[in-house]
C-alpha positions, 0 to 999 in steps of 0.5 A: 438648140437654136441659140447654140446653132446660131452661135456656132454659125457665127463662130464659123463665119468669124462674126464672134470675137471669141478667137481674139481672147488670147491675143487680148489676154496678152495685151492685158498682161502687157498693160498689167506689166506697164502699170506695175513700172508706173507704180514703181516709178512713182515710189522711185520719184517720192524717194527722190523727194525725200533725199536731202538734196533733190536733182530736178533733172532726175525728177523731170526724167522720172515724171516724163517716164511715167507720163510716156508709160501712161500714153502708152497704156492709153493706146493699148487700152484703146485696142482692147476696150471693145474686149473688156465684157469677155472677162471680169478681170479685164473690166476690173484692170481698166477700172482700177488703171482709171481710178488709180493711174489717170487720177 
């Protein structure tokens, strides 16, 4: 009973970050979208390399685009990293991003 009262008091005082779940969920969705774009761009890049004539400028643009997306996602993760313990899937996305996008 005391734990419930403390949780209610903390929520009223704004000491808990529960009210940030919806904005964080929206940011995580944006991160997922950007990850999908990176994967698509990577597939396009490998497709460029399979052509008979490889356009280096086109390849460089594709690589720059991916690197810019990765930098944008890094900044987005910095803003939501403290909330990862609220949802298991958020931690999963971060772990997946770290393993498959950054490596």
